[in-house]
Each structure stands twice: as C-alpha cells, then as structure tokens.
Gaussian input, Z-matrix of N, CA and C with variables (Angstrom, degrees):
# hf/3-21g

backbone

0 1
 N
 C     1     B1
 C     2     B2     1     A1
 N     3     B3     2     A2     1     D1
 C     4     B4     3     A3     2     D2
 C     5     B5     4     A4     3     D3
 N     6     B6     5     A5     4     D4
 C     7     B7     6     A6     5     D5
 C     8     B8     7     A7     6     D6
 N     9     B9     8     A8     7     D7
 C    10    B10     9     A9     8     D8
 C    11    B11    10    A10     9     D9
 N    12    B12    11    A11    10    D10
 C    13    B13    12    A12    11    D11
 C    14    B14    13    A13    12    D12
 N    15    B15    14    A14    13    D13
 C    16    B16    15    A15    14    D14
 C    17    B17    16    A16    15    D15
 N    18    B18    17    A17    16    D16
 C    19    B19    18    A18    17    D17
 C    20    B20    19    A19    18    D18
 N    21    B21    20    A20    19    D19
 C    22    B22    21    A21    20    D20
 C    23    B23    22    A22    21    D21
 N    24    B24    23    A23    22    D22
 C    25    B25    24    A24    23    D23
 C    26    B26    25    A25    24    D24
 N    27    B27    26    A26    25    D25
 C    28    B28    27    A27    26    D26
 C    29    B29    28    A28    27    D27
 N    30    B30    29    A29    28    D28
 C    31    B31    30    A30    29    D29
 C    32    B32    31    A31    30    D30
 N    33    B33    32    A32    31    D31
 C    34    B34    33    A33    32    D32
 C    35    B35    34    A34    33    D33
 N    36    B36    35    A35    34    D34
 C    37    B37    36    A36    35    D35
 C    38    B38    37    A37    36    D36
 N    39    B39    38    A38    37    D37
 C    40    B40    39    A39    38    D38
 C    41    B41    40    A40    39    D39
 N    42    B42    41    A41    40    D40
 C    43    B43    42    A42    41    D41
 C    44    B44    43    A43    42    D42
 N    45    B45    44    A44    43    D43
 C    46    B46    45    A45    44    D44
 C    47    B47    46    A46    45    D45
 N    48    B48    47    A47    46    D46
 C    49    B49    48    A48    47    D47
 C    50    B50    49    A49    48    D48
 N    51    B51    50    A50    49    D49
 C    52    B52    51    A51    50    D50
 C    53    B53    52    A52    51    D51
 N    54    B54    53    A53    52    D52
 C    55    B55    54    A54    53    D53
 C    56    B56    55    A55    54    D54
 N    57    B57    56    A56    55    D55
 C    58    B58    57    A57    56    D56
 C    59    B59    58    A58    57    D57
 N    60    B60    59    A59    58    D58
 C    61    B61    60    A60    59    D59
 C    62    B62    61    A61    60    D60
 N    63    B63    62    A62    61    D61
 C    64    B64    63    A63    62    D62
 C    65    B65    64    A64    63    D63
 N    66    B66    65    A65    64    D64
 C    67    B67    66    A66    65    D65
 C    68    B68    67    A67    66    D66
 N    69    B69    68    A68    67    D67
 C    70    B70    69    A69    68    D68
 C    71    B71    70    A70    69    D69
 N    72    B72    71    A71    70    D70
 C    73    B73    72    A72    71    D71
 C    74    B74    73    A73    72    D72
 N    75    B75    74    A74    73    D73
 C    76    B76    75    A75    74    D74
 C    77    B77    76    A76    75    D75
 N    78    B78    77    A77    76    D76
 C    79    B79    78    A78    77    D77
 C    80    B80    79    A79    78    D78
 N    81    B81    80    A80    79    D79
 C    82    B82    81    A81    80    D80
 C    83    B83    82    A82    81    D81
 N    84    B84    83    A83    82    D82
 C    85    B85    84    A84    83    D83
 C    86    B86    85    A85    84    D84
 N    87    B87    86    A86    85    D85
 C    88    B88    87    A87    86    D86
 C    89    B89    88    A88    87    D87
 N    90    B90    89    A89    88    D88
 C    91    B91    90    A90    89    D89
 C    92    B92    91    A91    90    D90
 N    93    B93    92    A92    91    D91
 C    94    B94    93    A93    92    D92
 C    95    B95    94    A94    93    D93
 N    96    B96    95    A95    94    D94
 C    97    B97    96    A96    95    D95
 C    98    B98    97    A97    96    D96
 N    99    B99    98    A98    97    D97
 C   100   B100    99    A99    98    D98
 C   101   B101   100   A100    99    D99
 N   102   B102   101   A101   100   D100
 C   103   B103   102   A102   101   D101
 C   104   B104   103   A103   102   D102
 N   105   B105   104   A104   103   D103
 C   106   B106   105   A105   104   D104
 C   107   B107   106   A106   105   D105
 N   108   B108   107   A107   106   D106
 C   109   B109   108   A108   107   D107
 C   110   B110   109   A109   108   D108
 N   111   B111   110   A110   109   D109
 C   112   B112   111   A111   110   D110
 C   113   B113   112   A112   111   D111
 N   114   B114   113   A113   112   D112
 C   115   B115   114   A114   113   D113
 C   116   B116   115   A115   114   D114
 N   117   B117   116   A116   115   D115
 C   118   B118   117   A117   116   D116
 C   119   B119   118   A118   117   D117
 N   120   B120   119   A119   118   D118
 C   121   B121   120   A120   119   D119
 C   122   B122   121   A121   120   D120
 N   123   B123   122   A122   121   D121
 C   124   B124   123   A123   122   D122
 C   125   B125   124   A124   123   D123
 N   126   B126   125   A125   124   D124
 C   127   B127   126   A126   125   D125
 C   128   B128   127   A127   126   D126
 N   129   B129   128   A128   127   D127
 C   130   B130   129   A129   128   D128
 C   131   B131   130   A130   129   D129
 N   132   B132   131   A131   130   D130
 C   133   B133   132   A132   131   D131
 C   134   B134   133   A133   132   D132
 N   135   B135   134   A134   133   D133
 C   136   B136   135   A135   134   D134
 C   137   B137   136   A136   135   D135
 N   138   B138   137   A137   136   D136
 C   139   B139   138   A138   137   D137
 C   140   B140   139   A139   138   D138
 N   141   B141   140   A140   139   D139
 C   142   B142   141   A141   140   D140
 C   143   B143   142   A142   141   D141
 N   144   B144   143   A143   142   D142
 C   145   B145   144   A144   143   D143
 C   146   B146   145   A145   144   D144
 N   147   B147   146   A146   145   D145
 C   148   B148   147   A147   146   D146
 C   149   B149   148   A148   147   D147
 N   150   B150   149   A149   148   D148
 C   151   B151   150   A150   149   D149
 C   152   B152   151   A151   150   D150
 N   153   B153   152   A152   151   D151
 C   154   B154   153   A153   152   D152
 C   155   B155   154   A154   153   D153
 N   156   B156   155   A155   154   D154
 C   157   B157   156   A156   155   D155
 C   158   B158   157   A157   156   D156
 N   159   B159   158   A158   157   D157
 C   160   B160   159   A159   158   D158
 C   161   B161   160   A160   159   D159
 N   162   B162   161   A161   160   D160
 C   163   B163   162   A162   161   D161
 C   164   B164   163   A163   162   D162
 N   165   B165   164   A164   163   D163
 C   166   B166   165   A165   164   D164
 C   167   B167   166   A166   165   D165
 N   168   B168   167   A167   166   D166
 C   169   B169   168   A168   167   D167
 C   170   B170   169   A169   168   D168
 N   171   B171   170   A170   169   D169
 C   172   B172   171   A171   170   D170
 C   173   B173   172   A172   171   D171
 N   174   B174   173   A173   172   D172
 C   175   B175   174   A174   173   D173
 C   176   B176   175   A175   174   D174
 N   177   B177   176   A176   175   D175
 C   178   B178   177   A177   176   D176
 C   179   B179   178   A178   177   D177
 N   180   B180   179   A179   178   D178
 C   181   B181   180   A180   179   D179
 C   182   B182   181   A181   180   D180
 N   183   B183   182   A182   181   D181
 C   184   B184   183   A183   182   D182
 C   185   B185   184   A184   183   D183
 N   186   B186   185   A185   184   D184
 C   187   B187   186   A186   185   D185
 C   188   B188   187   A187   186   D186
 N   189   B189   188   A188   187   D187
 C   190   B190   189   A189   188   D188
 C   191   B191   190   A190   189   D189
 N   192   B192   191   A191   190   D190
 C   193   B193   192   A192   191   D191
 C   194   B194   193   A193   192   D192
 N   195   B195   194   A194   193   D193
 C   196   B196   195   A195   194   D194
 C   197   B197   196   A196   195   D195
 N   198   B198   197   A197   196   D196
 C   199   B199   198   A198   197   D197
 C   200   B200   199   A199   198   D198
 N   201   B201   200   A200   199   D199
 C   202   B202   201   A201   200   D200
 C   203   B203   202   A202   201   D201
 N   204   B204   203   A203   202   D202
 C   205   B205   204   A204   203   D203
 C   206   B206   205   A205   204   D204
 N   207   B207   206   A206   205   D205
 C   208   B208   207   A207   206   D206
 C   209   B209   208   A208   207   D207
 N   210   B210   209   A209   208   D208
 C   211   B211   210   A210   209   D209
 C   212   B212   211   A211   210   D210
 N   213   B213   212   A212   211   D211
 C   214   B214   213   A213   212   D212
 C   215   B215   214   A214   213   D213
 N   216   B216   215   A215   214   D214
 C   217   B217   216   A216   215   D215
 C   218   B218   217   A217   216   D216
 N   219   B219   218   A218   217   D217
 C   220   B220   219   A219   218   D218
 C   221   B221   220   A220   219   D219
 N   222   B222   221   A221   220   D220
 C   223   B223   222   A222   221   D221
 C   224   B224   223   A223   222   D222
 N   225   B225   224   A224   223   D223
 C   226   B226   225   A225   224   D224
 C   227   B227   226   A226   225   D225
 N   228   B228   227   A227   226   D226
 C   229   B229   228   A228   227   D227
 C   230   B230   229   A229   228   D228
 N   231   B231   230   A230   229   D229
 C   232   B232   231   A231   230   D230
 C   233   B233   232   A232   231   D231
 N   234   B234   233   A233   232   D232
 C   235   B235   234   A234   233   D233
 C   236   B236   235   A235   234   D234
 N   237   B237   236   A236   235   D235
 C   238   B238   237   A237   236   D236
 C   239   B239   238   A238   237   D237
 N   240   B240   239   A239   238   D238
 C   241   B241   240   A240   239   D239
 C   242   B242   241   A241   240   D240
 N   243   B243   242   A242   241   D241
 C   244   B244   243   A243   242   D242
 C   245   B245   244   A244   243   D243
 N   246   B246   245   A245   244   D244
 C   247   B247   246   A246   245   D245
 C   248   B248   247   A247   246   D246
 N   249   B249   248   A248   247   D247
 C   250   B250   249   A249   248   D248
 C   251   B251   250   A250   249   D249

   B1=1.4743
   B2=1.5889
   B3=1.2410
   B4=1.4717
   B5=1.5628
   B6=1.2890
   B7=1.4509
   B8=1.5514
   B9=1.3242
   B10=1.4855
   B11=1.5891
   B12=1.2311
   B13=1.4088
   B14=1.5210
   B15=1.3664
   B16=1.4669
   B17=1.5277
   B18=1.3821
   B19=1.4931
   B20=1.5072
   B21=1.3328
   B22=1.4140
   B23=1.5404
   B24=1.3198
   B25=1.4476
   B26=1.5554
   B27=1.2898
   B28=1.4684
   B29=1.6209
   B30=1.3414
   B31=1.3897
   B32=1.4590
   B33=1.2533
   B34=1.4875
   B35=1.5313
   B36=1.2873
   B37=1.4856
   B38=1.5448
   B39=1.3410
   B40=1.4927
   B41=1.5502
   B42=1.2837
   B43=1.5138
   B44=1.5111
   B45=1.3902
   B46=1.4933
   B47=1.5087
   B48=1.4037
   B49=1.3971
   B50=1.4993
   B51=1.2979
   B52=1.4877
   B53=1.4951
   B54=1.3102
   B55=1.4542
   B56=1.4942
   B57=1.3087
   B58=1.4514
   B59=1.5375
   B60=1.2994
   B61=1.4778
   B62=1.4829
   B63=1.2652
   B64=1.5173
   B65=1.5119
   B66=1.2877
   B67=1.5151
   B68=1.5277
   B69=1.2963
   B70=1.5007
   B71=1.5414
   B72=1.2822
   B73=1.4605
   B74=1.5452
   B75=1.2840
   B76=1.4731
   B77=1.4858
   B78=1.2564
   B79=1.4724
   B80=1.5039
   B81=1.3856
   B82=1.4255
   B83=1.5760
   B84=1.3590
   B85=1.4655
   B86=1.5286
   B87=1.3249
   B88=1.4679
   B89=1.5647
   B90=1.2707
   B91=1.4810
   B92=1.5041
   B93=1.3569
   B94=1.4553
   B95=1.5455
   B96=1.3184
   B97=1.4747
   B98=1.5109
   B99=1.3309
   B100=1.4789
   B101=1.5284
   B102=1.2805
   B103=1.5775
   B104=1.4956
   B105=1.3084
   B106=1.5407
   B107=1.5261
   B108=1.3423
   B109=1.4721
   B110=1.4945
   B111=1.2860
   B112=1.4729
   B113=1.5367
   B114=1.2598
   B115=1.5241
   B116=1.5894
   B117=1.3394
   B118=1.5238
   B119=1.5416
   B120=1.2827
   B121=1.4382
   B122=1.5020
   B123=1.3654
   B124=1.4965
   B125=1.5311
   B126=1.3386
   B127=1.4966
   B128=1.5486
   B129=1.3291
   B130=1.4618
   B131=1.5207
   B132=1.2487
   B133=1.4400
   B134=1.5285
   B135=1.3715
   B136=1.4654
   B137=1.5183
   B138=1.3067
   B139=1.4827
   B140=1.5093
   B141=1.2980
   B142=1.4778
   B143=1.5191
   B144=1.2917
   B145=1.4395
   B146=1.5215
   B147=1.2998
   B148=1.5102
   B149=1.5713
   B150=1.3190
   B151=1.4324
   B152=1.5470
   B153=1.3379
   B154=1.4510
   B155=1.5143
   B156=1.2984
   B157=1.5377
   B158=1.5031
   B159=1.3511
   B160=1.5104
   B161=1.4662
   B162=1.3234
   B163=1.5565
   B164=1.4929
   B165=1.3232
   B166=1.4872
   B167=1.4853
   B168=1.3830
   B169=1.4580
   B170=1.4709
   B171=1.2462
   B172=1.5394
   B173=1.5542
   B174=1.2773
   B175=1.5703
   B176=1.5876
   B177=1.3145
   B178=1.5049
   B179=1.5400
   B180=1.2995
   B181=1.4695
   B182=1.5507
   B183=1.3069
   B184=1.4842
   B185=1.5133
   B186=1.3085
   B187=1.5061
   B188=1.4782
   B189=1.4044
   B190=1.4368
   B191=1.5205
   B192=1.3299
   B193=1.4441
   B194=1.5948
   B195=1.2131
   B196=1.4586
   B197=1.5504
   B198=1.3497
   B199=1.4979
   B200=1.4546
   B201=1.3888
   B202=1.4799
   B203=1.5087
   B204=1.3286
   B205=1.4100
   B206=1.5292
   B207=1.2094
   B208=1.4805
   B209=1.5190
   B210=1.3052
   B211=1.4501
   B212=1.4855
   B213=1.3582
   B214=1.5489
   B215=1.5008
   B216=1.3591
   B217=1.4106
   B218=1.5547
   B219=1.3154
   B220=1.5005
   B221=1.5090
   B222=1.3283
   B223=1.4729
   B224=1.5738
   B225=1.3252
   B226=1.4626
   B227=1.4842
   B228=1.2866
   B229=1.4896
   B230=1.4989
   B231=1.3086
   B232=1.4290
   B233=1.5579
   B234=1.3030
   B235=1.4017
   B236=1.5587
   B237=1.2884
   B238=1.5121
   B239=1.5026
   B240=1.3877
   B241=1.4315
   B242=1.5425
   B243=1.2656
   B244=1.5023
   B245=1.5425
   B246=1.3237
   B247=1.4933
   B248=1.4167
   B249=1.3955
   B250=1.4244
   B251=1.5289
   A1=112.86
   A2=116.84
   A3=120.64
   A4=109.73
   A5=112.41
   A6=115.26
   A7=111.97
   A8=116.18
   A9=121.38
   A10=110.62
   A11=122.07
   A12=121.96
   A13=112.41
   A14=116.13
   A15=119.28
   A16=116.15
   A17=115.88
   A18=117.94
   A19=110.11
   A20=121.15
   A21=125.79
   A22=111.14
   A23=113.99
   A24=120.44
   A25=110.53
   A26=117.16
   A27=122.56
   A28=105.65
   A29=117.49
   A30=120.64
   A31=113.66
   A32=118.43
   A33=122.18
   A34=111.72
   A35=115.21
   A36=118.13
   A37=112.52
   A38=114.09
   A39=114.94
   A40=109.64
   A41=118.77
   A42=124.59
   A43=106.12
   A44=115.26
   A45=120.54
   A46=113.21
   A47=116.99
   A48=121.74
   A49=113.94
   A50=117.88
   A51=121.86
   A52=108.77
   A53=117.87
   A54=123.65
   A55=114.57
   A56=117.26
   A57=121.03
   A58=112.38
   A59=115.47
   A60=120.91
   A61=112.55
   A62=120.04
   A63=124.61
   A64=106.99
   A65=116.40
   A66=123.00
   A67=108.68
   A68=115.91
   A69=121.58
   A70=110.10
   A71=117.14
   A72=124.80
   A73=103.76
   A74=121.27
   A75=121.53
   A76=110.56
   A77=121.32
   A78=126.18
   A79=112.81
   A80=113.64
   A81=120.82
   A82=113.09
   A83=113.23
   A84=118.71
   A85=110.52
   A86=114.63
   A87=118.71
   A88=110.54
   A89=112.70
   A90=119.21
   A91=113.74
   A92=115.03
   A93=120.71
   A94=111.20
   A95=115.86
   A96=121.58
   A97=111.03
   A98=118.34
   A99=121.05
   A100=109.86
   A101=114.58
   A102=121.39
   A103=108.71
   A104=115.63
   A105=118.56
   A106=110.55
   A107=116.81
   A108=118.99
   A109=111.73
   A110=119.28
   A111=122.05
   A112=105.36
   A113=115.73
   A114=126.12
   A115=110.82
   A116=114.00
   A117=112.88
   A118=107.99
   A119=120.37
   A120=119.44
   A121=112.17
   A122=115.40
   A123=118.72
   A124=111.66
   A125=113.45
   A126=119.93
   A127=111.92
   A128=115.98
   A129=120.90
   A130=111.23
   A131=121.82
   A132=124.79
   A133=112.73
   A134=113.75
   A135=120.74
   A136=106.70
   A137=118.80
   A138=120.52
   A139=109.86
   A140=115.62
   A141=120.86
   A142=111.46
   A143=116.11
   A144=121.57
   A145=113.37
   A146=115.74
   A147=120.99
   A148=109.85
   A149=118.57
   A150=120.92
   A151=107.06
   A152=115.60
   A153=118.22
   A154=114.22
   A155=116.01
   A156=119.43
   A157=113.14
   A158=118.21
   A159=117.33
   A160=111.97
   A161=116.97
   A162=120.55
   A163=107.86
   A164=117.80
   A165=117.71
   A166=115.04
   A167=116.07
   A168=118.70
   A169=114.13
   A170=116.63
   A171=121.80
   A172=110.61
   A173=114.36
   A174=118.50
   A175=103.94
   A176=112.35
   A177=121.45
   A178=107.68
   A179=117.54
   A180=124.09
   A181=109.24
   A182=121.01
   A183=126.54
   A184=105.72
   A185=118.76
   A186=123.31
   A187=112.41
   A188=112.05
   A189=120.42
   A190=110.91
   A191=117.53
   A192=125.40
   A193=107.82
   A194=117.19
   A195=122.80
   A196=108.43
   A197=116.80
   A198=119.41
   A199=115.55
   A200=113.17
   A201=117.70
   A202=113.63
   A203=118.61
   A204=122.71
   A205=111.03
   A206=115.96
   A207=124.56
   A208=109.69
   A209=115.02
   A210=120.16
   A211=116.34
   A212=114.07
   A213=121.38
   A214=108.68
   A215=115.90
   A216=118.34
   A217=115.35
   A218=113.27
   A219=121.33
   A220=110.10
   A221=117.34
   A222=117.58
   A223=113.81
   A224=113.59
   A225=117.13
   A226=113.34
   A227=117.93
   A228=123.00
   A229=109.14
   A230=117.21
   A231=118.20
   A232=113.54
   A233=118.21
   A234=123.08
   A235=110.74
   A236=116.95
   A237=118.89
   A238=109.52
   A239=117.59
   A240=119.41
   A241=111.68
   A242=115.03
   A243=117.97
   A244=113.52
   A245=117.13
   A246=121.25
   A247=115.99
   A248=116.12
   A249=121.37
   A250=111.23
   D1=132.56
   D2=179.71
   D3=-89.95
   D4=139.04
   D5=178.54
   D6=-111.29
   D7=10.79
   D8=-176.53
   D9=-56.36
   D10=-35.24
   D11=-174.64
   D12=-106.83
   D13=17.24
   D14=-179.02
   D15=-58.27
   D16=-37.85
   D17=-179.55
   D18=-70.92
   D19=-35.54
   D20=173.85
   D21=-60.44
   D22=-48.92
   D23=178.92
   D24=-64.22
   D25=-37.34
   D26=-175.13
   D27=-70.33
   D28=-44.20
   D29=174.82
   D30=-59.70
   D31=-43.99
   D32=179.48
   D33=-65.68
   D34=-37.65
   D35=176.95
   D36=-67.16
   D37=-38.14
   D38=178.24
   D39=-70.97
   D40=-34.25
   D41=-179.20
   D42=-64.22
   D43=-36.47
   D44=-177.36
   D45=-83.99
   D46=-3.79
   D47=-175.90
   D48=78.92
   D49=14.52
   D50=-178.40
   D51=-91.87
   D52=78.06
   D53=-179.62
   D54=-66.43
   D55=-31.55
   D56=178.34
   D57=-62.93
   D58=-46.58
   D59=176.75
   D60=-66.04
   D61=-39.24
   D62=177.30
   D63=-60.42
   D64=-48.41
   D65=-178.39
   D66=-61.59
   D67=-47.54
   D68=-179.73
   D69=-55.83
   D70=-46.52
   D71=-173.23
   D72=-63.61
   D73=-49.42
   D74=-179.72
   D75=-63.35
   D76=-43.05
   D77=178.71
   D78=-59.56
   D79=-48.52
   D80=179.35
   D81=-60.86
   D82=-43.35
   D83=178.59
   D84=-62.76
   D85=-43.70
   D86=179.23
   D87=-54.39
   D88=-50.15
   D89=-176.14
   D90=-65.06
   D91=-43.32
   D92=178.70
   D93=-62.62
   D94=-47.77
   D95=177.50
   D96=-59.86
   D97=-40.55
   D98=178.97
   D99=-64.69
   D100=-44.51
   D101=179.91
   D102=-57.87
   D103=-36.14
   D104=-173.58
   D105=-89.53
   D106=-7.14
   D107=179.82
   D108=85.29
   D109=17.56
   D110=-178.51
   D111=-94.80
   D112=77.07
   D113=-170.56
   D114=-58.37
   D115=-45.79
   D116=-176.49
   D117=-65.14
   D118=-42.90
   D119=-178.08
   D120=-66.60
   D121=-38.61
   D122=176.87
   D123=-62.04
   D124=-40.41
   D125=179.31
   D126=-63.86
   D127=-42.46
   D128=176.34
   D129=-68.12
   D130=-40.68
   D131=175.07
   D132=-62.22
   D133=-34.79
   D134=177.32
   D135=-67.68
   D136=-45.32
   D137=-179.28
   D138=-61.69
   D139=-41.97
   D140=178.36
   D141=-61.90
   D142=-45.05
   D143=176.21
   D144=-59.97
   D145=-41.19
   D146=179.49
   D147=-68.28
   D148=-35.04
   D149=177.11
   D150=-64.01
   D151=-45.35
   D152=-177.38
   D153=-68.09
   D154=-33.80
   D155=173.54
   D156=-74.24
   D157=-30.67
   D158=-174.89
   D159=-70.22
   D160=-31.25
   D161=-178.59
   D162=-142.20
   D163=79.05
   D164=-174.29
   D165=-59.12
   D166=-34.86
   D167=-176.64
   D168=-82.36
   D169=-26.06
   D170=-172.93
   D171=-153.26
   D172=71.48
   D173=-177.77
   D174=-67.25
   D175=152.65
   D176=-179.99
   D177=-60.79
   D178=108.51
   D179=-170.54
   D180=-61.07
   D181=-44.39
   D182=-175.93
   D183=-65.05
   D184=-55.42
   D185=-179.44
   D186=-55.02
   D187=-44.48
   D188=179.40
   D189=-60.19
   D190=-46.26
   D191=-178.41
   D192=-61.50
   D193=-44.23
   D194=-174.27
   D195=-67.00
   D196=-46.54
   D197=174.05
   D198=-58.25
   D199=-42.60
   D200=178.92
   D201=-65.33
   D202=-37.20
   D203=177.07
   D204=-65.80
   D205=-43.64
   D206=177.96
   D207=-57.88
   D208=-48.56
   D209=177.59
   D210=-64.18
   D211=-40.62
   D212=172.47
   D213=-56.18
   D214=-51.65
   D215=-178.92
   D216=-58.97
   D217=-44.64
   D218=177.64
   D219=-60.09
   D220=-43.29
   D221=178.31
   D222=-65.99
   D223=-39.68
   D224=175.21
   D225=-63.47
   D226=-40.27
   D227=176.97
   D228=-64.19
   D229=-45.72
   D230=-179.31
   D231=-66.42
   D232=-37.08
   D233=176.00
   D234=-64.21
   D235=-41.00
   D236=179.61
   D237=-67.50
   D238=-38.55
   D239=-179.36
   D240=-68.26
   D241=-33.32
   D242=177.75
   D243=-71.63
   D244=-24.28
   D245=177.51
   D246=-68.82
   D247=-26.49
   D248=-175.97
   D249=-79.25

C-alpha cells in the first residue's frame, strides 16, 4: 500500500466530516512507518493521531496543518531517497 497521498486523503476526509477515516489514515501510517523503522515519520503520524483523538469534532487547525505538512515532507523525502 502506498502512503504518498495519505495527507491529501486525510484532508479530504476531514473536509467531508469523516473523522473515522482521517483517524484510520493517521493510525495506519504510524504503524507502517514504525514497522519500517522510519521513526521520525512514525512519531509525526502519532502526533497527528493524538491531535485527531484529542478533539474529534474540532481538532486544532494550525497544529493539524503543521503536522500534516511535516508528514508530507517526510513522505516526499523518503520517496526521493528510495528512487536513488
């Protein structure tokens, strides 16, 4: 399973009010990254999951945005590293 578009899918889920899918995406990414030993990405996904769990109806938008941007950058960096 590819996780390259997880943050896009997560944003779409939140915009649609589908908190369950957003939470599942964060949780799955956390576990996959941990399994692969990508500790930074796993920690960022864990932070994102915690934000989503802490306030299911209205997560902190700025904190959420920052975590999602960090995760997107980490995924891009990882993808670039794997291409070489």
